[in-house]
N, C-alpha and C positions, 0 to 999 in steps of 0.2 A: 504494500500500500503505500502510495506517495501523496504527500500534503505540502502544499505551498506555505511559505512564511505568512501570507496573508490570511489563508485559511486556518492556521493555528492562532495567528492573532484574533481573528474572528471569535473563536472559541475561548480564548482567554480574556477578551476585551481588553487586548493591549494594543500597542503602538509599534509599527514596522519602521525600523531605521535601517535603510539599506534597500535590497531587491526583494519586493513582494512576490516576485514570481519564483524565488529561489526554492528548490524543492528538496525534501527530505524523505528518506525511506526507512531510518532507523534511528535508534536513540544511542547516546554514547557519554561516557563521563568527560567532562570538559579537558582533563588532561590527556585523554586518550583520542579526543575527537578527530573525525575524519571525514573527507568529502562526502556528502550525501546524509549526514547525521545531524540530529537535533540534540542540544546539550543544554545546560542550565549552570547559572552561577548564582550562589544565596550566599556563600560563606567568604567573607572578605580574604581569609587565607588562601582562597584560589585564584584571586584576582590576576595575579601574573599570567595564568594559564589563557586568559582571554585574549592576549596579544599574541600567543603563540599556536592556539588550537586549529585544527583544520576543519571543525565542526563547521557546517554550512550556515546553520542558524543557531543562534545562543538566546535563550530568555534570561532577561537581566532585570534587577530592581530599577525602577524609574529613579530612583535616588542615587545610581552608580554615577560618579564623574569620570569619564574617559582620561587616561593619562597620554594616550597617544591613538593613533588610527588601529581599526581593527579589520580584519578581512571577512568576518562572518557577519551576516545580516542579523541585527538585534530585533528582539521583541520585549519592548519595554512593559512591565507589569507593576503593580503595587507590590507584590510578594511573590519572588520568582520560585520559591520552594513550593508554596501552596499552589501556584500555577502549574508548576510542573507536575505536582501530585493529581491535580484536576485533569491535567493532559493524559497522564497514565491511564487513569479512570475510564477516559473518553476511549483511549486506544483499545483497552480491554474489552470494553463494550463492542467495538467494532469488530475486534478479532474474534470475539466469541459469540458473534450474533448469529448462532446457527439456527434454523427452523427445519421443520420436516421431521419424516420417520425413516431411517435407514433400515435396510434390509440385511439380514432377518432379526426380528425382534417377536417377542410374544407380550400380548395385552390379554389380561383375562376378559371375558365378555362381561363381567359384572363391573369392571373397572370404569372410572370416569375421569377424562382429562380434558383440561381446560383448553382455551385458545393459545395460538402461537406457541404451541412447545415445539421442543427439539427431543427427539428420542434416538440415541446412538444405537449401532448395530450390536445385535446380541444382549440387548436390554430384555429384563423380566419385569414385567407388572402383575402382581398377584390379584387373588380375588378380593372384590370390593375396596379396592384402592380408590382414594379420590386424590386428583392432583389439580392444583390452581391452574391460573393462566401464566404464560411466560416462563415456564419451567423448562429448564434444560437437563435433560438426563443423558449423561455421555455413555459411550459404549461399556458393555460388559458390567452394568450396574443391575443390581437386583433389589427390587421393591417388594417386600413381604406381605402377605394378606392383611387386609383391614387398616392398612398405613393411610396416613392423611399427610399430604405435601401442599403448604399454603402457595401463594402467588410469587413469582420472582425469584425461585429458588434455582440453585444451580448445584446439580449432583455429578460430580465429575467421575472420570473412568474408575471402574473397579469398587466403588461404594457399596456395602451391603447393608440394607435397612431390614432387621427383622419384622416380624408381624406385630401389629397394633400399635406401632410408632406415631407418635403426632409432631409432625414439624409445622412452624408457623412460617410467616411471610418473609421475604428477603434473607434467606439463610443460604450458606454456601458450605458444601461438604467436599473436602478435597479427597483425592483417589486413596483408596485402600481403607478408608475410614469404616468402622463397623458399629453401627446403632443397634441396641436391642439384644445383643447376645446374652446368654446365660449368667446371671451373677454367681460368683464364687461361694456357692453355698452346699455345705455337705454337714451329714451328721453320722458320728461313728456308733458302730454298734459294740455288742459286747465280745465281739473277736477282734476290734481294733478297725475293722474294715469300714470304709465310708461309702454312704449312700448319697447320691444327690437330692438335694431338697428342690422340687419342682418351683421354677421361677415363673409365676403367673401374671406379674405386673407388667410394666411396659415404660418407655421412654418417652418423655415429653420436652420437645425443644420449642422454646419460644422465637419471636421474632428477632431478625437481624443478627443471629448467631453465625459465627464462622468457627468450622471445626477441621482443624489440621489433618494432614496425611497420615494415615496408620493410627490414628487416635481411636481408642475404644470406649464405648459407654455402655455398660451392662443395664439390663432390664431389671426392674424392681422384684423382689421376690413377691410382694403384694403392694398394691399401690403403684407410684411412679418414681422413676428417677428423673428429675427436673432440672433443666438447663436454662435459667431465665434469660429475659430479653438482653440483648446486646453482648452477651458473653462471647470472649473471643479464646478458643483453645489452641495451642500451638500443636505441633506434630509430634506423635509419639506419646501420648498422655493417655493414662487410665484412670476413668470414673468409674467406680464400683456401683453396685447395686442399692437404690434408695437414697443416693447422694443428691443433695441439691445445691447447685452452685448460683448464687445471688446475681441479679442483673449488673452487667457492665463489669463483671470480674473478669480480669485477664490471667491467663495461666501459661507459663513458658513450658518448652519441652521437656519431655522424660519425667514429668511429675506424676504422682498418682494420689488419689483420693480413696480411702478406704470405705466400706461400707457403711451408711447411715450417717454418715458427718454431713453437717451442714455447714456451707460457705456463704458468708454474707455478701452483700453488695459493694461494689467499686475497689475490690481487692485487687492488689498487683501480687503475683506469686511466681517467684523465679524458677528457674530451671532445675531439675532434679530433685524437688522437693517432694517429701513423704509426709502424708497426713493421715495418722490413724483413725481407726473407725470410730463411730458413736460419738464424735466431737461436735461442738458447737463453736464455729469461728465468727466473729463479728464483723461489722462492716469497716471499711475504708483501711483494712490490713494492708501491711508490706511486710512480705515473708521473703527473706533473701535467698538466693540460690543454694542448693545441698541442704538445706534446713530439714530436721526432723521434728514435726508437730506431734507430740504426744499428749497435749491437753488441751482444753479449750481456750479460746483467746477472746479478750474483750476488744469493743470497738477502737480502732485506731492504733492497735499495738505495731509496733515495728520490731522484727525479731530475726535473729539468725542462730545458726548453730544446731546440733544434733546431741541431745535434745535441745530444742531452740529456746532462748531466752532474750531479754531485753537488748536490742541493737547496740547502744552505747556501752552496755555492761559486757557484751560479747568483745567488744574491741578492747576493752580495758584489760578482759581476762586474755584475749589473745596475745596482748603485749607482754603479759607475764609469762605466758607460754612459750614465747619465742626466747625468752631469756632463761627457760629452766636449765639448760645445760651450764650456763654461767652461774646461776644461783646454787646448783647443784655442787658446782666446783668449789663455791665459796664455803658452803656447809661443810664439803669435805675437809677443807682446809683448816676451819674453825674446831673441827672435831680433833685434827691431828694436833693443833696448837693446844687444845683444852688437855689432852692425853698427857701431852708433854709436860705442861705447867703440872699436873695432878701427879706425875712422877717424881717432878722436882720438889 
């Protein structure tokens, strides 16, 4: 796809300085810009690259004062970073604007699908499935029986959605994620053998939720596992049965939440965090990466460590921890001196 500088400026409500007919067909970093590419400059640390880049078009702030001539056509906007992000969204919409039904695919006779759908090859739509308008389902996806998917959702290739799942509007599920698989529920018998406890609940995903590649969300034993509005989950995350994640909470990769724990709203959870089961975590939490959460947390807590505790206290403790060899050496020396004095 090719766009002219003027077309891009119209999208961003910007001003062209240079050739409005200059064409671009790809994106680049400003320090790696080449002919036919579009770049942007928002960080003053990279200003020098504007005069050396080979990018055909560059998006810059209106406030930028040029120190010398540039070869790139400029598009001046109020905020180059936000404008470039807006352009990326537009580009994604154009690139992924697929419609129609590829062959082969399977749609149950009882399923209902809205308007302007895209259904990729080898997709499976089960019994009594209801799918809204403008939904895109990429190849090799599985939509289980009695699933409901709202409007404007994107289900990328290889997603598996088990039966009874409910998904709201404007959700995005990336490749390989699995929604509604059985929770990890087993009961031991007198022989020490484990029998699976039937998981008869479901998963509810509210509006504007993004779920990363290869993330798994287990169905509830009874009731629902719930992902509230606006939640963003990174790749490779495990959400166990009967968990609830509060709205606008974000969780980074390789984290896991054990069964029946409740995470509050507007929380920021780093990568490789482990949260034990049956806990209640408050709103507006900040949990640093690689932390282990073994007890409930109040609103606004900032924690780190395993087991996790107050963030400032963690850094004070870590300072002592780093100096433990020196402290041990000093103690050993004092013990030797004390023994010598005692003998004398």
